Backbone as JSON Lines, residues from 0, in Angstrom:
{"i":0,"aa":"X","n":[-47.53,-45.83,6.96],"ca":[-46.47,-46.59,6.63],"c":[-46.83,-47.73,5.65]}
{"i":1,"aa":"X","n":[-46.01,-47.87,4.48],"ca":[-46.31,-48.61,3.48],"c":[-45.77,-50.06,3.78]}
{"i":2,"aa":"X","n":[-46.49,-51.02,3.82],"ca":[-46.25,-52.41,3.99],"c":[-46.29,-53.05,2.67]}
{"i":3,"aa":"X","n":[-45.15,-53.82,2.36],"ca":[-44.98,-54.47,1.14],"c":[-45.45,-55.99,1.4]}
{"i":4,"aa":"X","n":[-46.19,-56.57,0.37],"ca":[-46.65,-58.02,0.44],"c":[-45.27,-58.71,0.27]}
{"i":5,"aa":"X","n":[-45.26,-59.97,0.93],"ca":[-44.08,-60.83,0.66],"c":[-44.11,-61.15,-0.9]}
{"i":6,"aa":"X","n":[-42.92,-61.34,-1.39],"ca":[-42.75,-61.76,-2.82],"c":[-42.65,-63.33,-2.93]}
{"i":7,"aa":"X","n":[-43.41,-63.82,-3.79],"ca":[-43.45,-65.38,-3.83],"c":[-42.45,-65.62,-5.08]}
{"i":8,"aa":"X","n":[-41.4,-66.41,-4.76],"ca":[-40.35,-66.63,-5.92],"c":[-40.87,-67.38,-7.08]}
{"i":9,"aa":"X","n":[-40.43,-67.03,-8.15],"ca":[-40.84,-67.76,-9.33],"c":[-39.55,-68.74,-9.84]}
{"i":10,"aa":"X","n":[-38.51,-68.53,-9.2],"ca":[-37.37,-69.39,-9.41],"c":[-37.4,-70.57,-8.63]}
{"i":11,"aa":"X","n":[-36.94,-71.71,-8.94],"ca":[-36.7,-72.91,-8.08],"c":[-35.22,-73.2,-8.0]}
{"i":12,"aa":"X","n":[-34.76,-74.12,-7.07],"ca":[-33.44,-74.37,-6.81],"c":[-32.72,-74.82,-8.05]}
{"i":13,"aa":"X","n":[-33.21,-75.54,-9.04],"ca":[-32.62,-75.98,-10.26],"c":[-32.32,-74.79,-11.1]}
{"i":14,"aa":"X","n":[-33.37,-73.94,-11.23],"ca":[-33.12,-72.79,-12.08],"c":[-32.07,-71.82,-11.63]}
{"i":15,"aa":"X","n":[-32.16,-71.57,-10.27],"ca":[-31.16,-70.74,-9.61],"c":[-29.8,-71.3,-9.76]}
{"i":16,"aa":"X","n":[-29.55,-72.66,-9.63],"ca":[-28.26,-73.26,-9.93],"c":[-27.88,-73.03,-11.38]}
{"i":17,"aa":"X","n":[-28.76,-73.26,-12.29],"ca":[-28.42,-73.07,-13.72],"c":[-27.97,-71.67,-14.08]}
{"i":18,"aa":"X","n":[-28.53,-70.71,-13.56],"ca":[-28.22,-69.42,-13.97],"c":[-26.92,-68.83,-13.31]}
{"i":19,"aa":"X","n":[-26.48,-69.54,-12.28],"ca":[-25.21,-69.14,-11.49],"c":[-23.91,-69.71,-12.0]}
{"i":20,"aa":"X","n":[-23.95,-70.63,-12.96],"ca":[-22.74,-71.38,-13.34],"c":[-22.88,-71.84,-14.87]}
{"i":21,"aa":"X","n":[-21.65,-71.79,-15.38],"ca":[-21.48,-72.33,-16.83],"c":[-22.1,-71.57,-17.96]}
{"i":22,"aa":"X","n":[-22.87,-70.61,-17.68],"ca":[-23.73,-69.92,-18.65],"c":[-23.21,-68.52,-19.14]}
{"i":23,"aa":"X","n":[-23.46,-68.16,-20.34],"ca":[-23.21,-66.83,-20.88],"c":[-24.35,-65.95,-20.36]}
{"i":24,"aa":"X","n":[-24.03,-64.78,-19.96],"ca":[-25.2,-63.92,-19.34],"c":[-25.1,-62.61,-20.16]}
{"i":25,"aa":"X","n":[-26.18,-62.24,-20.67],"ca":[-26.46,-60.96,-21.31],"c":[-27.54,-60.32,-20.79]}
{"i":26,"aa":"X","n":[-27.49,-59.01,-20.42],"ca":[-28.56,-58.23,-19.82],"c":[-28.93,-57.03,-20.83]}
{"i":27,"aa":"X","n":[-30.18,-56.84,-20.95],"ca":[-30.59,-55.69,-21.83],"c":[-31.71,-54.9,-21.1]}
{"i":28,"aa":"X","n":[-31.85,-53.71,-21.72],"ca":[-32.92,-52.84,-21.29],"c":[-33.18,-51.83,-22.57]}
{"i":29,"aa":"X","n":[-33.94,-50.75,-22.29],"ca":[-34.04,-49.78,-23.22],"c":[-34.15,-48.32,-22.48]}
{"i":30,"aa":"X","n":[-33.78,-47.32,-23.05],"ca":[-33.91,-46.08,-22.46],"c":[-35.37,-45.54,-22.72]}
{"i":31,"aa":"X","n":[-35.73,-44.34,-22.2],"ca":[-36.93,-43.72,-22.34],"c":[-37.35,-43.49,-23.79]}
{"i":32,"aa":"X","n":[-36.47,-43.49,-24.67],"ca":[-36.65,-43.37,-26.13],"c":[-36.82,-44.69,-26.8]}
{"i":33,"aa":"X","n":[-36.73,-45.79,-26.02],"ca":[-36.98,-47.17,-26.61],"c":[-35.7,-47.62,-27.31]}
{"i":34,"aa":"X","n":[-34.56,-46.99,-27.15],"ca":[-33.32,-47.29,-27.62],"c":[-32.71,-48.51,-26.86]}
{"i":35,"aa":"X","n":[-32.42,-49.64,-27.39],"ca":[-32.0,-50.82,-26.63],"c":[-30.49,-50.62,-26.19]}
{"i":36,"aa":"X","n":[-30.15,-51.26,-25.13],"ca":[-28.76,-51.4,-24.59],"c":[-28.47,-52.75,-24.07]}
{"i":37,"aa":"X","n":[-27.4,-53.23,-24.17],"ca":[-27.09,-54.58,-23.79],"c":[-25.66,-54.64,-23.27]}
{"i":38,"aa":"X","n":[-25.49,-55.52,-22.33],"ca":[-24.08,-55.69,-21.66],"c":[-23.85,-57.07,-21.24]}
{"i":39,"aa":"X","n":[-22.71,-57.51,-21.27],"ca":[-22.39,-58.81,-20.76],"c":[-22.36,-58.81,-19.15]}
{"i":40,"aa":"X","n":[-22.87,-59.76,-18.55],"ca":[-22.71,-59.82,-17.08],"c":[-21.62,-60.82,-16.78]}
{"i":41,"aa":"X","n":[-21.09,-60.61,-15.64],"ca":[-19.9,-61.51,-15.24],"c":[-20.39,-62.39,-14.01]}
{"i":42,"aa":"X","n":[-21.52,-62.88,-14.14],"ca":[-22.05,-63.78,-13.13],"c":[-23.24,-63.14,-12.47]}
{"i":43,"aa":"X","n":[-23.82,-63.91,-11.62],"ca":[-24.92,-63.39,-10.81],"c":[-25.15,-64.21,-9.57]}
{"i":44,"aa":"X","n":[-25.85,-63.58,-8.62],"ca":[-26.11,-64.24,-7.35],"c":[-27.67,-64.25,-7.15]}
{"i":45,"aa":"X","n":[-28.22,-65.47,-6.78],"ca":[-29.69,-65.45,-6.49],"c":[-29.76,-65.44,-5.03]}
{"i":46,"aa":"X","n":[-30.63,-64.73,-4.57],"ca":[-30.82,-64.61,-3.03],"c":[-31.27,-65.88,-2.48]}
{"i":47,"aa":"X","n":[-30.94,-66.11,-1.12],"ca":[-31.16,-67.38,-0.54],"c":[-32.67,-67.76,-0.63]}
{"i":48,"aa":"X","n":[-33.62,-66.67,-0.59],"ca":[-35.04,-66.98,-0.69],"c":[-35.53,-67.09,-2.04]}
{"i":49,"aa":"X","n":[-34.65,-67.04,-3.09],"ca":[-34.98,-67.18,-4.56],"c":[-35.76,-66.05,-5.07]}
{"i":50,"aa":"X","n":[-35.93,-65.0,-4.33],"ca":[-36.76,-63.9,-4.85],"c":[-36.05,-62.75,-5.68]}
{"i":51,"aa":"X","n":[-34.78,-62.68,-5.55],"ca":[-34.03,-61.67,-6.19],"c":[-32.74,-62.07,-6.84]}
{"i":52,"aa":"X","n":[-32.33,-61.43,-7.97],"ca":[-31.11,-61.8,-8.61],"c":[-30.22,-60.53,-8.83]}
{"i":53,"aa":"X","n":[-28.88,-60.73,-8.46],"ca":[-27.97,-59.52,-8.61],"c":[-27.04,-60.04,-9.74]}
{"i":54,"aa":"X","n":[-27.05,-59.19,-10.8],"ca":[-26.16,-59.35,-12.01],"c":[-24.94,-58.52,-11.7]}
{"i":55,"aa":"X","n":[-23.76,-58.99,-12.21],"ca":[-22.47,-58.27,-11.98],"c":[-22.06,-57.72,-13.38]}
{"i":56,"aa":"X","n":[-21.93,-56.49,-13.49],"ca":[-21.49,-55.88,-14.73],"c":[-20.4,-54.87,-14.58]}
{"i":57,"aa":"X","n":[-19.76,-54.56,-15.61],"ca":[-18.71,-53.44,-15.6],"c":[-19.29,-52.12,-15.56]}
{"i":58,"aa":"X","n":[-19.1,-51.39,-14.66],"ca":[-19.68,-50.12,-14.45],"c":[-19.49,-49.14,-15.71]}
{"i":59,"aa":"X","n":[-18.21,-49.05,-16.05],"ca":[-17.98,-47.98,-17.1],"c":[-18.32,-48.6,-18.55]}
{"i":60,"aa":"X","n":[-18.3,-49.92,-18.75],"ca":[-18.67,-50.54,-20.0],"c":[-20.17,-50.56,-20.24]}
{"i":61,"aa":"X","n":[-20.93,-50.21,-19.33],"ca":[-22.32,-50.44,-19.21],"c":[-23.22,-49.08,-19.02]}
{"i":62,"aa":"X","n":[-22.65,-48.12,-19.43],"ca":[-23.32,-46.83,-19.13],"c":[-24.73,-46.68,-19.77]}
{"i":63,"aa":"X","n":[-24.78,-47.16,-21.04],"ca":[-26.18,-46.95,-21.67],"c":[-27.14,-48.02,-21.03]}
{"i":64,"aa":"X","n":[-26.65,-49.07,-20.66],"ca":[-27.51,-50.07,-19.92],"c":[-28.0,-49.45,-18.55]}
{"i":65,"aa":"X","n":[-26.96,-48.87,-17.94],"ca":[-27.31,-48.29,-16.68],"c":[-28.41,-47.06,-16.78]}
{"i":66,"aa":"X","n":[-28.2,-46.32,-17.81],"ca":[-29.22,-45.24,-18.09],"c":[-30.53,-45.74,-18.2]}
{"i":67,"aa":"X","n":[-30.67,-46.89,-19.13],"ca":[-32.01,-47.47,-19.32],"c":[-32.56,-47.99,-18.02]}
{"i":68,"aa":"X","n":[-31.73,-48.68,-17.25],"ca":[-32.25,-49.18,-15.86],"c":[-32.74,-48.0,-15.03]}
{"i":69,"aa":"X","n":[-31.97,-46.94,-15.02],"ca":[-32.36,-45.77,-14.16],"c":[-33.66,-45.22,-14.72]}
{"i":70,"aa":"X","n":[-33.88,-45.24,-15.98],"ca":[-35.14,-44.59,-16.56],"c":[-36.36,-45.34,-16.42]}
{"i":71,"aa":"X","n":[-36.22,-46.78,-16.53],"ca":[-37.38,-47.62,-16.58],"c":[-37.37,-48.76,-15.64]}
{"i":72,"aa":"X","n":[-36.21,-49.1,-15.08],"ca":[-36.05,-50.17,-14.04],"c":[-36.3,-51.66,-14.63]}
{"i":73,"aa":"X","n":[-36.52,-51.73,-16.09],"ca":[-36.76,-53.04,-16.66],"c":[-35.46,-53.72,-17.14]}
{"i":74,"aa":"X","n":[-35.4,-55.03,-17.13],"ca":[-34.4,-55.75,-17.68],"c":[-34.88,-57.12,-18.2]}
{"i":75,"aa":"X","n":[-34.16,-57.55,-19.34],"ca":[-34.4,-58.98,-19.88],"c":[-33.03,-59.49,-19.9]}
{"i":76,"aa":"X","n":[-32.88,-60.73,-19.19],"ca":[-31.53,-61.35,-19.1],"c":[-31.6,-62.71,-19.62]}
{"i":77,"aa":"X","n":[-30.58,-62.96,-20.54],"ca":[-30.48,-64.36,-21.27],"c":[-29.43,-65.03,-20.59]}
{"i":78,"aa":"X","n":[-29.58,-66.29,-20.25],"ca":[-28.64,-67.24,-19.64],"c":[-28.52,-68.36,-20.57]}
{"i":79,"aa":"X","n":[-27.44,-68.69,-21.23],"ca":[-27.27,-69.6,-22.22],"c":[-26.0,-70.56,-21.98]}
{"i":80,"aa":"X","n":[-26.17,-71.77,-21.83],"ca":[-25.05,-72.65,-21.74],"c":[-24.5,-73.04,-23.13]}
{"i":81,"aa":"X","n":[-23.33,-72.77,-23.49],"ca":[-22.79,-72.97,-24.92],"c":[-22.65,-74.4,-25.26]}
{"i":82,"aa":"X","n":[-22.27,-75.34,-24.35],"ca":[-22.16,-76.71,-24.65],"c":[-23.43,-77.45,-25.0]}
{"i":83,"aa":"X","n":[-24.49,-76.93,-24.44],"ca":[-25.86,-77.6,-24.62],"c":[-26.96,-76.68,-25.3]}
{"i":84,"aa":"X","n":[-26.59,-75.48,-25.47],"ca":[-27.59,-74.35,-25.98],"c":[-28.77,-74.28,-25.05]}
{"i":85,"aa":"X","n":[-28.84,-75.0,-23.88],"ca":[-29.9,-74.68,-22.85],"c":[-29.96,-73.17,-22.67]}
{"i":86,"aa":"X","n":[-31.14,-72.67,-22.67],"ca":[-31.14,-71.05,-22.53],"c":[-32.48,-70.69,-21.76]}
{"i":87,"aa":"X","n":[-32.25,-69.83,-20.88],"ca":[-33.44,-69.27,-20.19],"c":[-33.41,-67.66,-20.31]}
{"i":88,"aa":"X","n":[-34.54,-67.04,-20.25],"ca":[-34.67,-65.63,-20.21],"c":[-35.5,-65.18,-18.98]}
{"i":89,"aa":"X","n":[-34.94,-64.35,-18.26],"ca":[-35.66,-63.76,-17.0],"c":[-36.01,-62.33,-17.3]}
{"i":90,"aa":"X","n":[-37.08,-61.84,-16.92],"ca":[-37.47,-60.42,-17.05],"c":[-37.84,-60.01,-15.66]}
{"i":91,"aa":"X","n":[-37.61,-58.69,-15.47],"ca":[-37.86,-58.01,-14.22],"c":[-38.14,-56.53,-14.45]}
{"i":92,"aa":"X","n":[-38.97,-55.96,-13.49],"ca":[-39.4,-54.5,-13.72],"c":[-39.08,-53.62,-12.53]}
{"i":93,"aa":"X","n":[-38.11,-54.06,-11.65],"ca":[-37.75,-53.32,-10.51],"c":[-36.26,-53.27,-10.32]}
{"i":94,"aa":"X","n":[-35.49,-53.19,-11.57],"ca":[-33.97,-53.33,-11.52],"c":[-33.53,-52.09,-10.91]}
{"i":95,"aa":"X","n":[-32.43,-52.22,-10.15],"ca":[-31.71,-51.07,-9.61],"c":[-30.26,-51.35,-9.41]}
{"i":96,"aa":"X","n":[-29.46,-50.38,-9.71],"ca":[-28.04,-50.63,-9.48],"c":[-27.71,-50.67,-7.99]}
{"i":97,"aa":"X","n":[-26.78,-51.56,-7.61],"ca":[-26.36,-51.68,-6.24],"c":[-24.87,-51.94,-6.23]}
{"i":98,"aa":"X","n":[-24.22,-51.45,-5.11],"ca":[-22.76,-51.7,-4.96],"c":[-22.58,-53.2,-4.74]}
{"i":99,"aa":"X","n":[-21.44,-53.7,-5.12],"ca":[-21.03,-55.02,-5.08],"c":[-20.63,-55.32,-3.57]}
{"i":100,"aa":"X","n":[-21.05,-56.49,-3.14],"ca":[-20.73,-56.82,-1.77],"c":[-19.52,-57.79,-1.81]}
{"i":101,"aa":"X","n":[-18.93,-58.17,-0.72],"ca":[-17.89,-59.26,-0.61],"c":[-18.47,-60.49,-1.02]}
{"i":102,"aa":"X","n":[-19.66,-60.91,-0.7],"ca":[-20.37,-62.06,-1.13],"c":[-20.56,-61.99,-2.66]}
{"i":103,"aa":"X","n":[-20.96,-60.91,-3.22],"ca":[-21.05,-60.78,-4.66],"c":[-19.72,-61.1,-5.39]}
{"i":104,"aa":"X","n":[-18.62,-60.52,-4.84],"ca":[-17.42,-60.73,-5.4],"c":[-17.01,-62.21,-5.41]}
{"i":105,"aa":"X","n":[-17.4,-62.95,-4.31],"ca":[-17.03,-64.4,-4.28],"c":[-17.97,-65.13,-5.23]}
{"i":106,"aa":"X","n":[-19.12,-64.81,-5.36],"ca":[-20.0,-65.5,-6.46],"c":[-19.33,-65.18,-7.89]}
{"i":107,"aa":"X","n":[-18.97,-63.99,-8.11],"ca":[-18.48,-63.62,-9.4],"c":[-17.17,-64.36,-9.66]}
{"i":108,"aa":"X","n":[-16.34,-64.58,-8.7],"ca":[-15.19,-65.44,-8.93],"c":[-15.55,-66.82,-9.21]}
{"i":109,"aa":"X","n":[-16.44,-67.51,-8.55],"ca":[-16.87,-68.84,-8.86],"c":[-17.57,-69.03,-10.24]}
{"i":110,"aa":"X","n":[-18.35,-67.97,-10.5],"ca":[-19.02,-67.99,-11.85],"c":[-17.87,-67.93,-12.96]}
{"i":111,"aa":"X","n":[-17.02,-67.04,-12.76],"ca":[-15.98,-66.85,-13.85],"c":[-15.18,-68.16,-14.05]}
{"i":112,"aa":"X","n":[-14.82,-68.83,-13.0],"ca":[-14.05,-70.15,-13.17],"c":[-15.02,-71.09,-13.91]}
{"i":113,"aa":"X","n":[-16.26,-71.22,-13.52],"ca":[-17.11,-72.17,-14.19],"c":[-17.4,-71.88,-15.65]}
{"i":114,"aa":"X","n":[-17.55,-70.62,-15.96],"ca":[-17.74,-70.19,-17.38],"c":[-16.46,-70.41,-18.19]}
{"i":115,"aa":"X","n":[-15.25,-70.3,-17.6],"ca":[-14.02,-70.38,-18.26],"c":[-13.87,-72.05,-18.58]}
{"i":116,"aa":"X","n":[-14.29,-72.81,-17.63],"ca":[-14.23,-74.25,-17.76],"c":[-15.18,-74.6,-19.09]}
{"i":117,"aa":"X","n":[-16.42,-73.98,-19.08],"ca":[-17.34,-74.2,-20.21],"c":[-16.73,-73.81,-21.46]}
{"i":118,"aa":"X","n":[-16.07,-72.72,-21.51],"ca":[-15.43,-72.24,-22.8],"c":[-14.36,-73.17,-23.23]}
{"i":119,"aa":"X","n":[-13.56,-73.72,-22.27],"ca":[-12.59,-74.69,-22.66],"c":[-13.2,-76.06,-23.11]}
{"i":120,"aa":"X","n":[-14.18,-76.36,-22.53],"ca":[-15.06,-77.65,-22.88],"c":[-15.42,-77.57,-24.38]}
{"i":121,"aa":"X","n":[-15.77,-76.44,-24.98],"ca":[-16.21,-76.23,-26.3],"c":[-15.2,-75.97,-27.22]}
{"i":122,"aa":"X","n":[-13.8,-75.95,-26.75],"ca":[-12.61,-75.88,-27.51],"c":[-12.0,-74.56,-27.6]}
{"i":123,"aa":"X","n":[-12.33,-73.52,-26.75],"ca":[-11.62,-72.33,-26.79],"c":[-10.33,-72.36,-25.83]}
{"i":124,"aa":"X","n":[-9.34,-71.94,-26.32],"ca":[-7.95,-71.98,-25.58],"c":[-8.06,-71.14,-24.3]}
{"i":125,"aa":"X","n":[-7.26,-71.49,-23.43],"ca":[-7.14,-70.83,-22.11],"c":[-7.04,-69.31,-22.07]}
{"i":126,"aa":"X","n":[-6.16,-68.92,-23.18],"ca":[-5.95,-67.43,-23.41],"c":[-7.21,-66.71,-23.81]}
{"i":127,"aa":"X","n":[-8.02,-67.35,-24.56],"ca":[-9.26,-66.64,-24.95],"c":[-10.24,-66.62,-23.64]}
{"i":128,"aa":"X","n":[-10.38,-67.77,-23.0],"ca":[-11.26,-67.86,-21.8],"c":[-10.89,-66.82,-20.85]}
{"i":129,"aa":"X","n":[-9.46,-66.72,-20.55],"ca":[-9.04,-65.8,-19.43],"c":[-9.24,-64.37,-19.93]}
{"i":130,"aa":"X","n":[-8.98,-64.09,-21.24],"ca":[-9.17,-62.65,-21.55],"c":[-10.65,-62.31,-21.65]}
{"i":131,"aa":"X","n":[-11.47,-63.17,-22.06],"ca":[-12.94,-63.0,-22.07],"c":[-13.56,-62.72,-20.65]}
{"i":132,"aa":"X","n":[-13.13,-63.39,-19.78],"ca":[-13.64,-63.33,-18.39],"c":[-12.9,-62.47,-17.34]}
{"i":133,"aa":"X","n":[-12.0,-61.66,-17.89],"ca":[-11.16,-60.85,-17.0],"c":[-12.1,-59.84,-16.53]}
{"i":134,"aa":"X","n":[-12.26,-59.75,-15.06],"ca":[-13.06,-58.74,-14.53],"c":[-12.43,-58.33,-13.09]}
{"i":135,"aa":"X","n":[-12.65,-57.14,-12.76],"ca":[-11.96,-56.67,-11.51],"c":[-13.06,-56.07,-10.6]}
{"i":136,"aa":"X","n":[-13.17,-56.56,-9.36],"ca":[-14.08,-56.15,-8.44],"c":[-14.33,-54.66,-8.2]}
{"i":137,"aa":"X","n":[-13.18,-53.82,-8.34],"ca":[-13.42,-52.38,-8.05],"c":[-14.09,-51.66,-9.24]}
{"i":138,"aa":"X","n":[-14.22,-52.39,-10.37],"ca":[-14.87,-51.81,-11.64],"c":[-16.28,-52.24,-11.82]}
{"i":139,"aa":"X","n":[-16.62,-53.17,-10.98],"ca":[-17.89,-53.94,-11.1],"c":[-19.04,-53.18,-10.38]}
{"i":140,"aa":"X","n":[-20.33,-53.4,-10.89],"ca":[-21.46,-52.92,-10.17],"c":[-22.5,-54.04,-10.22]}
{"i":141,"aa":"X","n":[-23.46,-54.07,-9.28],"ca":[-24.48,-55.02,-9.39],"c":[-25.82,-54.41,-9.89]}
{"i":142,"aa":"X","n":[-26.66,-55.18,-10.56],"ca":[-28.02,-54.72,-10.8],"c":[-28.9,-55.84,-10.28]}
{"i":143,"aa":"X","n":[-29.65,-55.37,-9.33],"ca":[-30.57,-56.23,-8.49],"c":[-31.89,-56.1,-9.02]}
{"i":144,"aa":"X","n":[-32.71,-57.25,-9.16],"ca":[-34.14,-57.15,-9.65],"c":[-34.79,-58.44,-9.19]}
{"i":145,"aa":"X","n":[-36.05,-58.41,-9.19],"ca":[-37.03,-59.43,-8.86],"c":[-37.48,-60.02,-10.08]}
{"i":146,"aa":"X","n":[-37.07,-61.34,-10.48],"ca":[-37.66,-61.96,-11.68],"c":[-39.17,-62.09,-11.61]}
{"i":147,"aa":"X","n":[-39.91,-61.58,-12.56],"ca":[-41.32,-61.78,-12.66],"c":[-41.82,-62.57,-13.77]}
{"i":148,"aa":"X","n":[-40.85,-63.12,-14.67],"ca":[-41.12,-63.91,-15.75],"c":[-39.87,-64.69,-16.09]}
{"i":149,"aa":"X","n":[-40.04,-65.95,-16.34],"ca":[-38.96,-66.83,-16.84],"c":[-39.41,-67.66,-18.03]}
{"i":150,"aa":"X","n":[-38.64,-67.58,-19.12],"ca":[-39.08,-68.17,-20.43],"c":[-37.95,-69.09,-20.83]}
{"i":151,"aa":"X","n":[-38.36,-70.22,-21.45],"ca":[-37.47,-71.2,-22.13],"c":[-37.03,-70.38,-23.39]}
{"i":152,"aa":"X","n":[-35.72,-70.35,-23.72],"ca":[-35.14,-69.76,-24.94],"c":[-34.27,-70.76,-25.61]}
{"i":153,"aa":"X","n":[-34.29,-72.04,-25.12],"ca":[-33.44,-72.99,-25.87],"c":[-34.07,-73.24,-27.2]}
{"i":154,"aa":"X","n":[-33.26,-73.24,-28.23],"ca":[-33.79,-73.46,-29.66],"c":[-34.71,-74.81,-29.72]}
{"i":155,"aa":"X","n":[-35.85,-74.59,-30.29],"ca":[-36.73,-75.74,-30.38],"c":[-38.24,-75.34,-30.05]}
{"i":156,"aa":"X","n":[-39.1,-76.43,-30.0],"ca":[-40.65,-76.1,-30.1],"c":[-40.92,-75.29,-28.78]}
{"i":157,"aa":"X","n":[-40.29,-75.39,-27.68],"ca":[-40.69,-74.63,-26.44],"c":[-40.25,-73.24,-26.44]}
{"i":158,"aa":"X","n":[-39.31,-72.84,-27.37],"ca":[-38.68,-71.51,-27.2],"c":[-39.81,-70.53,-27.15]}
{"i":159,"aa":"X","n":[-39.54,-69.62,-26.2],"ca":[-40.55,-68.49,-25.98],"c":[-41.64,-68.66,-25.06]}
{"i":160,"aa":"X","n":[-41.73,-69.9,-24.65],"ca":[-42.76,-70.32,-23.67],"c":[-42.36,-70.05,-22.21]}
{"i":161,"aa":"X","n":[-43.31,-69.83,-21.39],"ca":[-42.93,-69.66,-19.95],"c":[-42.34,-70.98,-19.42]}
{"i":162,"aa":"X","n":[-41.45,-70.91,-18.55],"ca":[-40.82,-72.05,-17.96],"c":[-41.91,-72.71,-16.94]}
{"i":163,"aa":"X","n":[-42.13,-74.01,-16.97],"ca":[-43.12,-74.61,-16.23],"c":[-42.39,-74.96,-14.98]}
{"i":164,"aa":"X","n":[-43.01,-74.85,-13.8],"ca":[-42.51,-75.09,-12.41],"c":[-42.26,-76.6,-12.35]}
């Protein structure tokens, strides 16, 4: 019987709060031939114990991304708040597709509303924000992973450096 060691979270409460609201989320990977794929995520949910993140993506619009995840299980995810440019990147090496749960759909709805407020804050009209963030639960899929690295990606002297605890 294989016993897995407990995972020590690298996220803290502040980082978990940041990545779940007001941010643009883009997830990327590469297939076995190192061809990149990227897709917009429509929110995420951080597990209560801060060890896992589930991203919400359109199943049909993310076929290349899903192929890469299937082939190598790696993801790099960028979370960027447009009004401040504060940006973080998370990386993981155990990504796997998962079906959306009722809890995931609730998180997705809350995220969508917060990001639409962010878009309005920086001057985009309601029609744009609504169209950009239109997503439907039955078309969505989760990608769950354990973050194993967090980097500052905000423009400036710390860009590319690991996030300090």
